[in-house]
C-alpha positions as CSV (number, residue, x, y, z in Angstrom):
1,M,-2.0,-16.8,3.1
2,L,-3.4,-15.0,0.6
3,S,-7.5,-14.7,0.2
4,I,-8.8,-13.3,-2.6
5,K,-12.7,-12.4,-1.9
6,G,-15.2,-10.6,-4.9
7,L,-12.7,-9.7,-7.2
8,S,-13.1,-7.5,-10.6
9,V,-10.4,-5.3,-12.6
10,H,-11.0,-3.6,-15.4
11,Y,-8.9,-2.1,-18.2
12,G,-11.0,1.0,-18.6
13,I,-14.9,-0.2,-19.7
14,F,-13.0,-3.5,-20.6
15,Q,-13.9,-5.9,-17.4
16,A,-11.0,-8.6,-17.3
17,I,-11.7,-10.3,-13.9
18,H,-15.5,-10.9,-12.8
19,D,-16.1,-11.1,-9.3
20,L,-13.4,-14.0,-8.1
21,D,-12.6,-15.5,-5.1
22,L,-9.4,-17.4,-5.0
23,E,-7.1,-18.5,-2.3
24,V,-3.8,-19.6,-1.6
25,L,-2.6,-21.5,1.9
26,E,0.8,-21.5,3.3
27,G,3.5,-23.7,1.6
28,Q,0.8,-24.9,-1.7
29,T,1.5,-24.0,-5.0
30,V,-1.3,-22.7,-6.2
31,S,-1.4,-23.0,-10.5
32,L,-3.5,-20.7,-12.8
33,L,-4.4,-22.3,-16.4
34,G,-6.5,-21.1,-18.7
35,A,-6.1,-19.8,-22.5
36,N,-4.4,-16.4,-23.1
37,G,-6.9,-13.3,-22.3
38,S,-8.8,-15.3,-19.4
39,G,-7.7,-13.0,-17.0
40,K,-4.4,-15.2,-15.7
41,S,-1.4,-12.6,-15.4
42,T,-4.1,-9.8,-14.6
43,I,-4.7,-11.9,-11.3
44,L,-0.9,-12.0,-10.4
45,K,-0.6,-8.3,-11.6
46,T,-3.4,-7.1,-9.3
47,V,-1.8,-9.6,-6.2
48,S,1.5,-7.8,-6.9
49,G,0.1,-3.7,-6.8
50,I,1.0,-3.2,-10.2
51,K,-2.5,-3.4,-11.2
52,K,-5.7,-1.8,-8.8
53,P,-9.1,-3.6,-8.8
54,T,-11.7,-2.1,-9.6
55,R,-13.7,-3.4,-6.2
56,G,-13.1,-6.7,-3.9
57,E,-10.5,-7.3,-1.3
58,I,-7.0,-9.3,-1.4
59,S,-5.7,-10.1,2.1
60,F,-2.1,-11.5,2.7
61,E,-1.5,-13.2,6.4
62,G,-4.7,-11.1,7.2
63,N,-3.7,-7.8,6.1
64,R,-5.8,-6.0,3.3
65,I,-3.0,-5.0,0.1
66,E,-5.4,-4.2,-2.3
67,A,-4.9,-0.5,-2.0
68,E,-1.2,-1.0,-1.5
69,K,1.9,0.3,-3.5
70,P,3.8,-2.5,-5.4
71,E,7.4,-1.5,-3.3
72,N,5.4,-2.0,0.3
73,I,3.8,-5.7,-1.2
74,V,7.5,-6.4,-1.7
75,R,8.1,-5.1,1.9
76,L,5.5,-7.3,3.1
77,G,6.5,-10.7,1.6
78,I,5.5,-11.2,-1.5
79,G,7.8,-12.0,-4.7
80,S,7.2,-11.1,-8.1
81,I,8.7,-13.2,-11.2
82,M,6.6,-11.6,-13.9
83,E,6.4,-12.7,-17.8
84,G,9.5,-11.9,-20.1
85,R,11.8,-11.8,-17.2
86,R,11.6,-7.9,-16.9
87,L,15.4,-7.8,-16.5
88,F,17.4,-4.7,-16.3
89,P,19.5,-5.6,-19.6
90,Y,22.0,-3.3,-19.5
91,M,23.1,-3.9,-16.0
92,T,25.2,-6.9,-15.1
93,V,23.6,-10.3,-13.3
94,L,24.8,-9.2,-10.3
95,E,23.4,-5.8,-10.2
96,N,20.0,-7.2,-11.5
97,L,20.0,-9.6,-8.4
98,K,21.0,-6.8,-5.6
99,M,17.7,-4.6,-7.5
100,G,16.0,-7.9,-6.2
101,A,16.6,-6.3,-2.4
102,F,15.8,-3.1,-3.0
103,A,13.5,-3.0,0.1
104,R,16.0,-4.9,2.4
105,S,18.5,-3.0,4.8
106,D,20.2,-6.1,6.1
107,K,23.5,-6.2,4.2
108,A,24.8,-9.0,6.0
109,A,22.0,-11.3,5.4
110,I,21.9,-9.8,1.6
111,R,25.6,-10.8,0.9
112,D,24.6,-14.2,2.4
113,D,21.5,-14.7,-0.1
114,L,24.0,-13.8,-2.8
115,D,26.2,-16.5,-1.9
116,K,23.1,-18.7,-1.8
117,M,21.6,-17.5,-5.5
118,F,25.2,-18.4,-6.9
119,Q,25.6,-21.7,-5.2
120,R,21.6,-22.5,-6.7
121,F,22.5,-21.1,-10.2
122,P,26.3,-21.4,-10.7
123,I,25.7,-20.1,-14.5
124,L,25.3,-16.6,-12.7
125,K,28.2,-16.8,-10.6
126,E,29.8,-17.3,-13.8
127,K,28.2,-14.4,-15.8
128,A,27.9,-12.3,-12.9
129,N,30.0,-9.3,-14.7
130,E,28.3,-9.7,-17.8
131,R,25.3,-7.6,-19.0
132,A,22.0,-9.4,-18.4
133,G,20.8,-8.6,-21.9
134,L,23.2,-10.7,-23.1
135,L,22.3,-14.3,-21.7
136,S,20.6,-16.9,-23.1
137,G,16.8,-16.9,-22.4
138,G,17.4,-20.1,-19.8
139,Q,19.8,-17.8,-17.9
140,Q,17.6,-14.8,-17.9
141,E,14.7,-16.8,-16.6
142,M,17.4,-18.0,-14.3
143,V,18.6,-14.1,-13.2
144,A,14.5,-13.5,-13.1
145,V,13.8,-16.4,-10.5
146,A,16.8,-15.4,-8.4
147,R,16.5,-11.8,-8.3
148,G,12.9,-12.5,-7.2
149,L,14.2,-14.8,-4.4
150,M,16.9,-11.8,-3.2
151,A,14.0,-9.8,-1.9
152,N,13.6,-12.8,0.4
153,P,9.5,-13.3,-0.1
154,K,7.4,-15.8,2.2
155,F,5.0,-15.8,-0.9
156,L,6.5,-16.2,-4.6
157,V,3.9,-14.9,-7.8
158,M,5.3,-16.7,-10.8
159,D,4.3,-15.5,-14.6
160,E,5.0,-17.9,-17.4
161,P,8.8,-19.0,-16.2
162,C,8.9,-21.5,-18.9
163,Q,8.0,-19.1,-22.0
164,G,10.0,-18.8,-24.9
165,L,12.4,-21.6,-23.8
166,S,14.0,-24.8,-25.3
167,P,13.2,-28.0,-23.9
168,I,15.9,-28.8,-22.2
169,M,15.3,-25.2,-20.4
170,V,12.0,-25.8,-19.2
171,K,13.1,-29.2,-17.6
172,E,15.8,-26.8,-15.3
173,I,13.2,-24.3,-14.5
174,A,10.4,-26.8,-13.8
175,S,13.1,-28.5,-11.3
176,I,13.8,-25.1,-9.8
177,I,10.5,-24.5,-9.4
178,R,10.1,-27.9,-7.6
179,D,13.2,-27.2,-5.6
180,I,12.0,-24.0,-4.2
181,K,8.5,-25.5,-3.2
182,S,10.1,-28.2,-1.5
183,E,11.9,-25.6,0.6
184,G,8.5,-24.4,1.8
185,M,7.6,-21.3,-0.7
186,T,4.0,-20.6,-1.1
187,I,3.4,-20.1,-4.8
188,L,1.2,-18.4,-7.1
189,L,1.9,-19.8,-10.6
190,V,0.7,-18.9,-14.0
191,E,2.6,-21.6,-16.6
192,H,0.9,-22.3,-20.1
193,N,2.8,-25.5,-19.7
194,V,0.2,-27.7,-18.6
195,S,2.5,-31.2,-17.4
196,I,4.6,-28.4,-15.3
197,A,1.6,-26.5,-14.1
198,L,-0.3,-29.7,-12.8
199,G,2.9,-31.1,-11.6
200,V,4.0,-29.0,-8.9
201,A,0.3,-27.7,-8.1
202,D,-1.7,-28.5,-4.9
203,K,-4.4,-26.7,-6.4
204,V,-5.3,-25.6,-9.7
205,Y,-7.5,-22.9,-10.9
206,I,-8.9,-22.5,-14.5
207,L,-10.2,-19.2,-15.9
208,Q,-12.1,-18.6,-18.5
209,N,-13.2,-14.7,-19.5
210,G,-12.1,-13.8,-16.1
211,R,-14.2,-16.2,-14.4
212,I,-13.4,-19.1,-12.5
213,R,-14.5,-22.1,-14.4
214,F,-12.7,-25.1,-12.2
215,E,-11.2,-25.2,-8.9
216,G,-9.6,-28.4,-7.7
217,N,-6.5,-30.7,-7.0
218,P,-4.8,-32.2,-10.0
219,D,-6.1,-35.8,-9.7
220,E,-9.4,-33.9,-10.5
221,F,-8.1,-31.8,-13.4
222,S,-8.5,-34.1,-16.5
223,E,-11.7,-35.9,-15.2
224,N,-13.6,-32.5,-15.3
225,E,-16.0,-32.2,-18.0
226,F,-15.1,-28.5,-18.7
227,V,-11.7,-29.2,-18.5
228,Q,-12.3,-32.3,-21.5
229,K,-14.6,-29.8,-23.5
230,V,-13.1,-26.3,-23.2
231,Y,-9.3,-26.3,-21.6
232,L,-8.0,-29.5,-23.6
233,A,-10.6,-29.6,-26.8
234,G,-11.2,-33.2,-25.8
């Protein structure tokens, strides 16, 4: 579904990603792991069109997208749940969810999907008319996930969905990710919580300094010498 070939990304003179290849098959959940600054979020931003690559190809369902604007990438079927939630804090929960459907014109289907979001996240129905910025961190993350799903994506990019949450809410968000996965959603996930990242992943990539140092399934993860010595400091 997603194919990245020879991707390089710069911030000024600093090269964040070096000639990277990566693929995600339809229905897979692929987890990106690595230390802070390893390039994980840069990859997600580049897939979403927020950051443009210096060179390389990104294809989605066989079509090149690396030059597309973010709004066009959303219309193609890639939804994003970015680090820090990025809600509109002074807008209500309902207004935030509607913003997730900005690229859609199917009003009846949008109403149906709003109902589905409130069924999936009952607390958001209770808080529908409250400002999103006044919610707890876990509730805000639910809004971010629901808003991403309101785009009706085929492919979901998730960047640190459990960041800064209490252990109880981490379990709740992990359960939500598993539910979305079980419904057939294709997911590219960045998550520092290794147990969650491995628990939902069909495939794992580990990055170091903008390069892939490990690629394999979760069962191979702890057995890999690089993972033990570098990532897990074993």
